[in-house]
Backbone as a ProteinNet text record, in pm:
[ID]
protein_1_A
[PRIMARY]
MAHFYIFYTRLRTEEKLLFQAAEGKGLPFSAVNVTDAFWPDLPGEKGDVALCRCVSQTQNSALAILLESRGVVTVNSSDVMALCADKVTTAAKLTSAGIPQPEYAVAFSPEGALEAAKRLGYPLVLKPPTGSWGRLLAKVNDTDALEAIAEHKAHMGAAHSVFFMQQFIEKQGFDLRATLLGGKALTVIKRCSAHWITNTARGAYPERYPLSPELEKLLGQVQNAIGGAVLAVDLFETPDGWLVNEVNGQPEFRSSDGELTGVDIAGSLVEYTWSLAKQ
[TERTIARY]
912.8	990.7	978.2	979.6	975.6	1103	1083.9	1187.6	1197.8	1323.6	1350.3	1387.6	1304.6	1324.4	1358	1459.7	1499.9	1477	1378.8	1332.6	1400.8	1454.6	1521.8	1521.9	1555.1	1570.1	1718.9	1781.1	1918	1994.4	2121.6	2215.5	2277.4	2203.9	2280.1	2364.9	2422.9	2500.3	2420.7	2289.9	2195.9	2175.1	2155.7	2120.9	2244.2	2355.8	2471.2	2493.1	2475.8	2492.2	2394.4	2264.2	2163.6	2194.9	2237.3	2265.8	2382	2482.8	2597.6	2554.2	2469.8	2424.7	2330.6	2248.5	2164.3	2247.8	2346.3	2442.8	2523.6	2574.1	2657.1	2593.8	2462.3	2377.6	2304.8	2347	2316.8	2155.9	2087.4	1934.7	1915.2	1794.1	1744.1	1691.9	1773.5	1729.3	1762.4	1678	1702.2	1693.9	1784.4	1786	1709.3	1605.4	1533.1	1524.3	1594.8	1579.1	1439.5	1362.1	1228.8	1212.3	1324.2	1323	1275.7	1297.1	1243	1144	1113.9	1016.8	872.1	775.1	645.2	570.5	450.4	349.6	267	232.5	242.8	357.3	462.3	570.5	675.8	657.4	760	727.3	837.1	824.4	771.4	741.9	673.3	545.5	534.9	407.9	383.8	262.6	231	337	373.1	483.4	618.7	639.5	759.9	755.2	877.9	902.5	984.7	963.8	1021.4	1063	1167.9	1214.6	1195.1	1114	1086.3	1176.9	1280.1	1392.6	1387.9	1296.7	1295.3	1323.1	1381.9	1410.4	1291.8	1191.4	1062.1	982.1	917.3	824.1	698.5	654.2	525.2	546.5	675.9	703	688.1	749.1	770.4	623	526.8	396.7	311.8	330.6	260.2	305.9	454.6	501.1	453.4	449.6	402.7	269.1	185.7	41.5	5.4	85	85.3	129.5	239.1	301.2	213.9	145.4	68.8	-57.8	-104.6	-218.3	-196.8	-71	-31	13.3	-0.1	35.5	179.6	256.5	394.6	390.1	466.3	482.6	597.3	555.4	651.5	689.9	803.6	879.8	910.1	825.2	724.4	604	486.1	360.2	320.9	235.4	205.5	114.3	60.1	-22.7	78.2	187	276.7	358	397.8	459	375.5	246.5	156.7	145.6	143.6	133.3	260	376.7	488.1	537.8	480.9	512.1	446.6	344.7	249.9	273.2	335	371.5	231.4	130.9	9.2	-49.4	-38.8	-99	-11	115.9	201.3	190.3	168.3	150.3	12.5	-91	-209	-205.5	-133.1	-112.3	-39.9	67	141.3	54.8	-31.7	-112.9	-205.4	-272.8	-375.7	-311.9	-189	-110.9	-56	-65.8	-24.2	126.8	191.6	343.9	390.7	482.6	524.3	590.2	558.1	616.2	607.9	683.5	672.7	519.5	480.8	340.2	330.6	218	200.5	55.8	51.5	-85.8	-95.8	-200.4	-218.4	-326.9	-289.5	-372.9	-408.7	-497.9	-553	-555.2	-490	-482.8	-369.1	-314.6	-220.7	-279.5	-407.8	-467.6	-468.7	-504.1	-515	-376	-262.3	-139.2	-82.5	-141	-96.7	-172.7	-287.9	-361.2	-294	-268.6	-202	-62.7	-7.6	129.6	116.5	-3.5	-33.5	-24.6	-70.1	-70.2	66.9	147.5	251.2	372.2	362.3	470	582	681.7	783.1	921.7	1021.3	1017	949.5	912.5	824.5	904.1	856.3	901.5	790.5	798.7	695.2	741.6	672	720.2	620.7	661.5	567.6	513.8	378.5	332.9	411.3	457.5	532.6	670.6	778.6	914.4	1024.5	1136.1	1247.1	1369.2	1481.5	1616.2	1617.4	1524.5	1506.4	1485.8	1421.7	1388.6	1263.1	1263.1	1157.1	1104.5	1197.6	1176	1201.8	1137.6	1149.9	1146.9	1256.5	1242	1187.7	1075.3	1005.1	1018.4	1070.4	1106.9	1008.1	918.2	822.7	700.8	617.2	488.1	512.5	595.8	630.4	686	783.4	824.3	727.7	652.7	533.9	440.9	400.8	305.7	358.6	490.6	561.1	568.5	605.2	622.2	506.4	380.1	267.1	202	218.8	167	236.2	356.6	423.7	375.7	369.8	326.4	176.1	92.2	-53.1	-47.6	44	43.8	140.7	172.7	266.6	193.6	59.4	-25.2	-63.8	-164.5	-232.2	-126.9	-18.1	63.9	111.3	87.3	140.3	16.6	-102.8	-221.6	-256	-164.5	-189.7	-63.6	-71.2	30.7	64.4	170.8	193.9	312	269.7	365	395.4	519	582.8	635.3	624.2	692.1	839.9	921.4	1074.8	1130.8	1201.7	1275.7	1425.7	1481.4	1634.1	1691.9	1760.6	1821.1	1954.7	2019.1	2163.1	2258.1	2227.6	2322.1	2306.4	2206.8	2186.8	2046.7	2023.7	1911.5	1942.1	1848.2	1881.1	1803.3	1871.6	1804.1	1806	1700.4	1693.8	1632.4	1689.2	1653	1590.8	1470.7	1398.5	1386.9	1393.5	1357.4	1302.1	1176	1103.4	1064.7	1020.3	980.7	1093.7	1225.7	1325.8	1417.6	1482.6	1582.7	1706.9	1764.4	1881.6	1999	1982.1	2088.7	2028.3	2100.7	2072.4	2199.9	2188.9	2296.1	2251	2360.2	2351.1	2387.1	2294	2333.4	2367.1	2486.7	2532.8	2561.4	2515.3	2532	2519.8	2602.5	2580.8	2448.9	2402.5	2276.5	2148	2049.6	1931.9	1862.5	1899.1	1859.1	1968.3	1937.8	2045.6	2010	2028.4	2001.1	2138.3	2168.8	2298.5	2304.1	2196.3	2168.1	2222.8	2196.7	2251.2	2383.9	2458.7	2578.4	2616	2508.7	2529.9	2625.7	2699.3	2788.7	2734.7	2757	2685.8	2784.6	2743.2	2815.5	2724.4	2809.3	2720	2640.6	2535.8	2461.8	2393.8	2396.7	2348.4	2207.5	2156.1	2014.5	1965.8	1905.9	1868.3	1721.1	1693.6	1557.4	1443.1	1468.5	1372.9	1350.6	1456.4	1447.3	1391.4	1415.8	1364.1	1229.6	1176.8	1032.1	950.3	1012.3	941.2	939.4	1053.3	1061.5	960.6	953.3	823.1	689.4	674.5	560.1	520.5	627.6	621.4	602.2	671.4	641.1	492	435.5	306.7	202.7	228	146.3	144.2	264.8	290.2	285.8	338.3	349	474.6	463.8	580	697.6	772.2	880.4	1021	1028.2	1159.6	1115.6	1154.4	1127.5	1255.8	1261.5	1361.9	1288.9	1331.6	1259.6	1357.4	1324.9	1402.5	1341.2	1438.7	1390.1	1468.8	1398.8	1478.2	1479.6	1581.5	1594.1	1552.9	1468.8	1429.9	1447.2	1436.5	1450.5	1332.2	1224.9	1129.1	1117.7	1218.5	1216.4	1234.5	1225.7	1241.7	1123.4	1117.2	1022.8	1031.4	920.2	942	901.9	1013.4	994.7	925.2	980.8	932.6	964.8	879.9	897.5	910.4	1019.8	1046.6	1028.8	941	916.2	998.2	1089.6	1172.2	1323.2	1375.4	1491.3	1621.1	1692.2	1834.7	1918.1	2005.3	2075.2	2229.2	2298.5	2437.8	2502.4	2449.1	2507.1	2504.3	2422.5	2389.2	2463.7	2501	2539.2	2692.5	2731.9	2882.8	2951.4	3074.8	3183.7	3126	3044.3	3002.7	2931.7	2832.1	2753.2	2785	2862.2	2892.1	2772.2	2669.1	2547.2	2538.6	2520.6	2498.4	2351.6	2310.1	2168	2126.1	2203.3	2167.4	2153	2251.7	2225.7	2100.2	2083	1965.9	1835.1	1835.8	1708.4	1677.5	1793.3	1752.2	1710	1779.8	1740.6	1598.6	1573	1433.6	1322	1354.7	1248.9	1231.9	1355.8	1349.2	1251.8	1272.5	1190	1047.1	1010.3	858.9	814.3	907.4	880.7	856.7	946.1	947.3	823.5	755.4	642.5	520.7
-405.2	-425.3	-297.4	-304.7	-188.6	-108.2	18.6	114.3	195	246.3	322.2	462.1	569.1	704.3	778.5	868.8	969.6	1104.7	1166.5	1310.4	1409.7	1515.2	1615.7	1743	1852.4	1976.6	2045.4	1996.4	2054.4	1922.6	1915.7	1808.2	1836.4	1816.7	1812.1	1687.5	1687.2	1570.4	1439.4	1455	1332.2	1267.6	1358.5	1311.9	1248.1	1301.4	1240.9	1096.1	1079.3	957.5	865.9	898.1	820	749.6	845.1	814.9	711.2	730.6	646.9	517	501.4	384.8	295	366.4	297.9	241.7	323.6	284.2	152.3	162.1	56.7	-72	-66.1	-185.8	-228.8	-162	-206	-212.5	-102.6	-102.9	-23.5	-58.4	16.8	150.6	258.4	382.4	491.6	591.2	714.6	844.6	931.1	1057.3	1144.3	1232.4	1324.7	1455.5	1559.7	1678.2	1750.8	1772.6	1836.4	1985.1	2050.5	2200.2	2268.1	2225.1	2271.1	2185.4	2088	1982.5	2012.3	1934.9	1947.9	1816.8	1823.5	1702.7	1730.4	1646.8	1490.7	1442	1512.1	1461.3	1391.1	1400.1	1330.9	1182.2	1100.6	959.6	882.3	758.9	685.8	624	494.7	422.4	316.7	253.7	154.7	53.4	32.3	-68.6	-20.2	114.6	184	234.7	274.2	321.7	453	538.1	688.3	739.3	801.3	887.2	1025.8	1105.3	1246.9	1330.4	1386.8	1446.9	1584.9	1669.8	1815.5	1874.3	1995	2061	2112.6	2163.1	2226	2103.6	2121.4	2009.6	2032.1	2145.7	2170.5	2094.6	2106.9	2028	1884.7	1839.4	1681.4	1632.1	1702.4	1661.2	1661.2	1768.8	1768.9	1662.9	1630	1536.5	1397.9	1375.3	1239.2	1211.3	1308.8	1308.6	1267	1333.5	1303.4	1161.7	1128.8	1005	884.5	911	800.1	790.9	890.7	880.9	781.8	764.8	665.8	529.5	510.2	386.7	373.7	479.2	474	478	398	400	498.8	604.2	708.5	679.5	732	727.4	864.1	916.6	871.1	888.3	838.6	849.2	1007.9	1052.2	1192.2	1229.4	1125.5	1141.3	1175.8	1094.3	1115.1	1232	1276.4	1401	1514	1517.3	1627.5	1641.5	1519.3	1521.6	1580.1	1547.6	1586.3	1735.3	1773.1	1904.5	2007.7	1969	2080.2	2043.9	2129.4	2110.4	2097.6	2172.7	2173.4	2029.1	1970.5	1837.2	1739.6	1750.9	1659.7	1657.1	1781.5	1788.2	1728	1749.1	1675.1	1529	1481.3	1329.7	1278.1	1352.9	1301.4	1315.3	1416.8	1439.4	1315.2	1279.3	1170.5	1039.7	1032.9	887.7	902.6	1006.4	1022.3	1027.1	1087.6	1092.8	1219.4	1219.3	1341.3	1448.6	1579.1	1674.6	1810.9	1905.7	2036.4	2089.7	2146.3	2198.7	2305.2	2308.9	2390.2	2451.3	2563	2620.7	2664.6	2675.7	2718.6	2827.2	2953.3	3064.7	3104.6	3197.4	3221.5	3389.2	3460.1	3592.7	3644.3	3767.5	3816.3	3829.1	3855.7	3862.3	3733.5	3625	3485.6	3440.5	3478.9	3430.9	3495	3621.2	3680	3623.5	3573.1	3498.2	3356	3297	3166.9	3171.3	3280.1	3289.7	3291.4	3333.4	3344.7	3197.1	3107.4	2973.5	2913.5	2929.4	2869	2922.3	3071	3127.9	3174.4	3250.3	3299.5	3231.5	3211.9	3224.3	3124.7	3142.5	3046.8	3048	2957.1	2935.2	2970.2	3065.2	3083.9	3018.6	2928.4	2853.5	2863.6	2883.8	2866.1	2738.2	2712.3	2575	2488.2	2543	2473.9	2544.3	2464.8	2514.5	2416.7	2430.4	2335.6	2425.5	2364.7	2437.3	2534.1	2536.5	2633.5	2766.4	2783	2909.7	2974.5	3108.9	3178.2	3135.4	3066.1	3039.2	3166.9	3186.9	3306.7	3256.6	3291.4	3275.4	3397.1	3395.7	3527.1	3532.9	3632.3	3632.1	3709.7	3788.4	3871.8	3908.2	3968.6	4022.1	4114.6	4203.1	4307	4258.1	4157.1	4092	4021.1	3941.7	3857.8	3955.3	4054.9	4138.2	4196.1	4229.2	4298.6	4168.2	4061.5	3953.6	3905.1	3890.9	3847.1	3958.8	4059.5	4162.8	4174.6	4156.5	4138.4	4027.4	3909.6	3798.1	3798.9	3866.8	3889.3	3948.6	4035.3	4115.3	4039.2	3921.5	3846.9	3735.6	3747.2	3656.7	3542.4	3463.3	3350.3	3242.9	3217.1	3116	3146.3	3272.6	3298.5	3342.6	3305.4	3338.7	3238	3130.4	3054	3052.3	3062.2	3091.3	2955.7	2887.6	2771.6	2803.5	2785.4	2834	2709.7	2703.5	2596.5	2646.7	2580.8	2608.3	2598.8	2684.8	2674	2576.3	2484	2382	2415.3	2418.6	2442.4	2306.3	2300.7	2188.1	2157.7	2253.5	2216.9	2205.3	2287.4	2285.7	2177.5	2083.2	1976.6	1929.6	1865.7	1783.3	1650.9	1550.7	1438.6	1429.5	1381.4	1348.7	1201.9	1127.6	988.4	971.7	872.9	846.2	707.6	704.3	571.4	525.5	390.8	340.4	213.6	198.1	74.1	48.8	154.1	142.2	112.9	96.7	87.8	197.5	215.2	331.9	281.5	365.7	338.7	393.9	527.3	604.6	701.1	734.9	850.3	936.5	1066.5	1158.5	1260.3	1328.5	1433.4	1563.7	1655.7	1775.9	1896.5	1939	2038.4	2168.9	2276.9	2418	2503	2610.1	2720.9	2790	2789.9	2864.1	2783.4	2835.6	2766.3	2676.7	2710.6	2632.8	2523.7	2407.8	2305	2229.1	2298.9	2241.2	2239.9	2131.5	2122.5	2223.5	2250.7	2349.8	2492.1	2508.4	2622.8	2635.2	2520.8	2520.7	2417.8	2362.9	2265.3	2148.1	2077.4	1977.4	1844.2	1731.2	1610.8	1523.1	1451.5	1349.4	1228.8	1109.2	980.1	969	899.4	887	753.6	683.7	539.9	540.5	425.2	402.5	320.7	384.5	323.3	251.2	146.4	88	194.7	295.8	410.2	489.6	520.3	590.8	505.7	366.6	283.4	275.5	259.1	245	371.6	495.7	613	634.7	597.8	613.2	512.5	406.7	307.1	360.2	441.9	498.8	613.2	701.5	785.6	723.4	612.8	544.6	509	445.1	392.9	514.4	620.5	746.2	814.8	818.5	897.7	803.7	690.9	591.5	630.9	592.9	636.1	530.8	542.1	464.9	506.8	649.1	706	838.1	839	951.4	1001.6	1136.8	1194.1	1243.8	1211.1	1248.3	1330	1455.5	1541.1	1536.3	1519	1502.7	1576.9	1622.5	1700.9	1620.6	1618.6	1556.5	1652.7	1610.3	1688.2	1597.1	1662.9	1570.4	1461.9	1488.9	1396.6	1300.6	1294.4	1206.8	1303.6	1210.2	1270.9	1336.7	1431	1507.7	1498.8	1467.2	1488.9	1618.5	1678.8	1822.7	1832.6	1747.4	1759.4	1614.6	1587.7	1481.7	1520	1471.8	1518.6	1393	1424.1	1313.8	1307.2	1404.6	1402.9	1444.5	1375.6	1427.7	1429.3	1528.5	1520.8	1443.6	1368.3	1263.4	1272.3	1362.1	1364.7	1361	1422.9	1429.1	1297.5	1216.8	1073	953.9	995.7	896.7	855.8	738.6	703.5	708.5	769.2	754.4	782.6	876.5	917.7	799.9	738.4	647.9	490.6	478.4	357.3	304.2	385.3	331.7	388.2	301.5	353.5	399.6	506.9	531.6	541	597.8	612.5	465.6	379.5	236.3	172.4	190.3	128.7	183	313.7	378.9	332.1	326.5	276.4	140.8	41.1	-84.3	-106.2	-24.2	-45.5	3.6	114.3	165.5	63.1	12.4	-84.6	-201.1	-243.9	-366.4	-346.6	-225.9	-196.5	-221.6	-212.5	-243.6	-396.3	-474.2	-616.7	-658.3	-597.7	-628.3	-618.5
-2472.6	-2357.8	-2278.5	-2137.8	-2058.2	-2059.1	-2043.7	-2043	-1927.5	-1896.5	-1762.3	-1799.3	-1764.9	-1790.4	-1656.7	-1678.5	-1584.5	-1631.4	-1581.9	-1631.8	-1534.5	-1612.7	-1512.1	-1582.4	-1507.8	-1565.9	-1537.6	-1429.1	-1408.8	-1369.4	-1425.4	-1392.3	-1262.9	-1148.7	-1017	-998.8	-877	-851.6	-849.8	-799.5	-786.3	-918.9	-1012.1	-1135.8	-1219	-1197.4	-1255.6	-1201.4	-1052.8	-990	-1045.5	-1061.9	-1113	-1247.5	-1334.7	-1490.2	-1470.5	-1391.1	-1383.3	-1334.8	-1233.2	-1164.8	-1266.9	-1340.6	-1447.5	-1548.9	-1599.9	-1701.8	-1646.1	-1536.7	-1474.8	-1453.3	-1429.5	-1414.5	-1539.3	-1648.9	-1771.1	-1796.9	-1737.3	-1750.7	-1878.7	-1939.2	-2053	-2019.7	-2006.5	-1962.1	-2046.9	-2051.1	-2108.2	-2014.3	-2032.5	-1953.2	-2052.7	-1991.4	-2068.5	-2004.6	-2076.4	-2019	-2071.4	-1969	-2004.3	-1997.6	-1983.1	-1969.8	-2098.8	-2223.5	-2351.8	-2411.1	-2347.7	-2407	-2368.5	-2414.8	-2385.6	-2400.1	-2327.6	-2349	-2452	-2535.8	-2519.4	-2584.4	-2637.8	-2705.5	-2623.7	-2480.7	-2402.1	-2408.3	-2391.5	-2409	-2294.6	-2298.6	-2192.9	-2227.3	-2190.6	-2226.6	-2106	-2111.4	-2016.1	-2003.9	-1867.5	-1841.3	-1819.8	-1846	-1827.4	-1684.5	-1637.1	-1505	-1523.6	-1438.7	-1439.9	-1314.1	-1304.5	-1200.6	-1237.7	-1165.6	-1199.4	-1105.7	-1161.4	-1088	-1120.8	-1172.4	-1190.4	-1068.7	-1056.7	-946.1	-876.7	-970.8	-913.1	-879.6	-744.9	-703.1	-791.1	-821.7	-905.5	-1044.5	-1105.2	-1232.2	-1220.3	-1114.2	-1088.5	-1072.5	-996.3	-983.5	-1104.9	-1195.2	-1324.5	-1405.7	-1414.3	-1493	-1457.7	-1324.9	-1276.2	-1322.7	-1302.6	-1339.7	-1480.2	-1573.5	-1699	-1747.1	-1692.8	-1719.1	-1665.6	-1542	-1494.1	-1575.4	-1646.2	-1739.5	-1867	-1881.1	-1993.8	-1938.9	-1803.1	-1737.3	-1685.8	-1700	-1654.5	-1504	-1432.2	-1302.2	-1253	-1178.4	-1139.1	-986.8	-964.5	-826.9	-785.7	-693.7	-620.1	-719.5	-669.3	-744.6	-722.5	-824.3	-807.3	-667.5	-616.5	-491.8	-381.6	-376.2	-268.1	-276.7	-414.7	-439.5	-396.4	-422.5	-371.5	-223.3	-161.9	-19	40.1	6.4	55.1	38.8	-85.9	-132.5	-40.6	17.4	89.1	248	323	461.6	553.4	497.7	583.3	566.7	441.3	425.4	504.7	486.6	556.9	713.6	772.5	906.7	956.5	864	902.4	898.9	795.6	804.3	920.5	961.4	1077.6	1204.6	1210.4	1331.3	1324.4	1214.5	1205.9	1256.9	1222.4	1264	1393.7	1467.2	1604.1	1608.1	1495.2	1494.3	1559.4	1648.4	1722.6	1612.9	1620.5	1543.3	1618.2	1587.8	1654.2	1642.2	1762.3	1760.5	1642.1	1590.1	1454.2	1458.6	1386.7	1362.9	1232.7	1164.1	1039.7	1039.5	988.6	991.7	845.7	829.4	697.3	678	784	762.8	848.2	838.7	944.9	1069.7	1088.5	1226.3	1265.7	1211.3	1243.9	1290.4	1215.8	1256.4	1387.5	1412.7	1539.4	1663.2	1633.4	1749.8	1762.5	1658.5	1666.8	1745.4	1721.5	1792.4	1943.6	1996.5	2127	2197.6	2109.7	2156.9	2139	2023.9	2009.3	2091.1	2113.4	2183.5	2085.5	2137.7	2062	2136.8	2051.9	1898.9	1835.6	1712.1	1613.2	1477.1	1410.8	1265.3	1170.7	1078.6	975.2	847.7	786	672	566.6	435	323.2	311.6	289.1	274.4	171.2	76.7	-32.3	-47	-74.1	-88.3	-39.4	-70.4	-11	2.4	42.9	64.3	159.1	259.9	361.1	311.9	199.6	144.8	215.4	230.1	286.2	427.8	497.2	638.5	714.7	815.6	909.8	1048.9	1137	1277.3	1319.6	1385.8	1438	1594.8	1649.1	1793.1	1863.8	1816.1	1880	1805.1	1859.5	1791.8	1673.1	1702.6	1606.2	1473.8	1483.2	1372.5	1299.7	1373.2	1299.1	1238.1	1288.2	1229.5	1098.8	1103.9	980.2	865.5	899.7	796.2	750.5	843.7	800.3	701.6	727	645.3	506.6	513.1	367.4	290.2	365.7	299.7	242.5	308.5	260.9	132.6	89.3	-34.1	-144.2	-117.2	-206.3	-301.7	-288.2	-392.4	-309.8	-381.9	-333.9	-262.1	-312.2	-275.9	-112.4	-72.5	67.3	150.5	100.3	185	292.3	307.4	409.7	499.9	622.5	715.8	782.6	764.3	843.5	934.6	1074.2	1166.9	1261.3	1299.1	1392.6	1509.6	1618.3	1733	1708.5	1755.6	1735.4	1833.1	1768.5	1852.9	1847.4	1967.6	1997.7	1966.8	1845.5	1791	1833.9	1921.1	1970.4	1852.8	1740.3	1631.5	1526.8	1537.2	1420.1	1426	1299.2	1291.5	1221.3	1197	1127.4	983.9	902.4	776.6	738.5	742.5	711.5	577.1	496.7	367	357.2	313.4	329.4	167.1	148.2	16.7	34.8	-38.7	-29.7	115.4	200.1	332.7	432.3	394.2	485.1	487.2	606.5	626.4	566.1	457.2	399	479.4	499.6	563	675.8	772.5	870.9	871.4	859.2	869.8	982.6	1028.7	1123.7	1031.2	1028.8	952.9	1053.7	1061.2	1154.8	1111	1192.4	1153.5	1271	1264	1365.8	1341.4	1213.1	1192.4	1230.6	1260	1309.4	1200.2	1069.1	952.3	915.3	951.9	936.9	809	700	556.8	498.4	425.3	353.9	230.2	188.4	69.3	112	251.8	316.5	398	366.7	420.2	541.2	590	698.7	653.5	743.8	693.7	758.1	687.6	730.6	797.1	893.6	978.3	978.4	993.9	1005.9	1135.5	1138.8	1269.4	1275.4	1382.7	1384.8	1396.5	1330.4	1318.7	1443.5	1535.2	1669.1	1648	1725.9	1723.7	1738	1816.4	1845.4	1720.1	1641.5	1519.4	1404.4	1407.7	1295.5	1315.6	1443.9	1472.5	1426.3	1457.3	1418	1269.4	1197.4	1045.4	985.8	1049.7	994.1	1007.7	1122.3	1131.7	1020.7	1003.9	893.8	756.1	742.6	598.3	594.5	688.6	686.7	661.3	726.5	719.3	586.5	522.5	396.4	294.2	294.9	172.3	92.2	-34.9	-120	-127.2	-235.7	-255.2	-195.9	-209.8	-157.7	-81	49.9	138.1	200.1	219.3	320.5	440.2	561.9	670.9	766	799.5	877.6	1030.9	1112.6	1261.2	1357.7	1460.4	1569.1	1697	1763.7	1892.9	2009.8	2090.2	2222.2	2342	2467.8	2573.7	2595.8	2521.4	2524.1	2405.9	2311	2205.3	2079.6	1968.4	1846.8	1792.8	1697.1	1641.4	1486.6	1425.6	1269.3	1226.5	1166.8	1118.7	974.8	875.4	752.4	672.5	564.1	489.7	338.5	277.8	133.3	48.3	-56.6	-142.9	-274.8	-296	-406.9	-362.4	-278.7	-204.1	-291.9	-257.9	-281.7	-182	-220.6	-141.3	-156.4	-219.3	-232	-91.9	9.7	127.1	200	163.2	235.8	148.8	40.6	-52.2	-58.3	-67.9	-88.6	36	40.1	151.6	283.3	303.3	442.1	513.9	430.3	481.7	440.8	338.4	283.8	199.2	166.2	108.4	-36.7	-137.1	-279.5	-297.5	-269.4	-272	-418	-501.1	-637.8	-704.2	-674.1	-732.7	-664.6	-541.1	-480.5	-539	-562	-611.8	-757.4	-838.2	-968.4	-989.7	-900.8	-889.4	-838.4	-737.2	-687.5	-803.6	-847.2	-959	-1077.9	-1125.2	-1224.8	-1179.9	-1054.6	-994.4	-1027	-1017	-1042	-1177.2	-1267.6	-1415.7	-1435.1	-1354.2	-1369.4	-1308.2	-1200.6	-1139.8	-1219.1
[MASK]
+++++++++++++++++++++++++++++++++++++++++++++++++++++++++++++++++++++++++++++++++++++++++++++++++++++++++++++++++++++++++++++++++++++++++++++++++++++++++++++++++++++++++++++++++++++++++++++++++++++++++++++++++++++++++++++++++++++++++++++++++++++++++++++++++++++++++++++++++++++++

């Protein structure tokens, strides 16, 4: 008989909600803390399904690859995890699909970054290609600041040897976070903050936001371009329409779950994942 595993490294709100949902629905599930565990002693075999909920994107991707080698279906797949974990790859996919996003440039040296900035203009946003929670983002206002930051990054190791730069978008104090499951938008929330980084992990507060036909169409295009079972899409509003800022393949969802939106994301996610075992 198939089994449902939820692998994790830290008990965040999301993991607690997922455990409660799986138990409440009577699913044959096990919660597995992989912090001190190792492969190949982790459970899972062909026909099983798994949610990979490690805090680290790198750990999630590695775990999914290993589980898939045994025939376990993971949500998301390792391919989708890897795509979403890399902002350069995600931006390239969106470009190929003709999906609007902030203008961006990718440079491979501090000198290249300075040249790219001439095209993007200031202010601009310098992002690490991998990372979450708004960490290591820098709003760069002029050439002197970019020169200093790029020089520092050049000495921080291989992980910082690629410079991903975006045009700065004036967001008027908010962005949107849409959560998609099985190709459909479950929730849309407005994340509000006086800070230019409107991330709930950095103190932004959430509000409900209606799903318009325009947004629904754009989110469908993102789904088709990225794939995956569960996605979180961050969007900016501009006078010319919506721009897709980032796509997250292992999203936190506590701000979109429950009372604010009236949607049980955790329950929907465990039901969807278990349905893959039945298939």
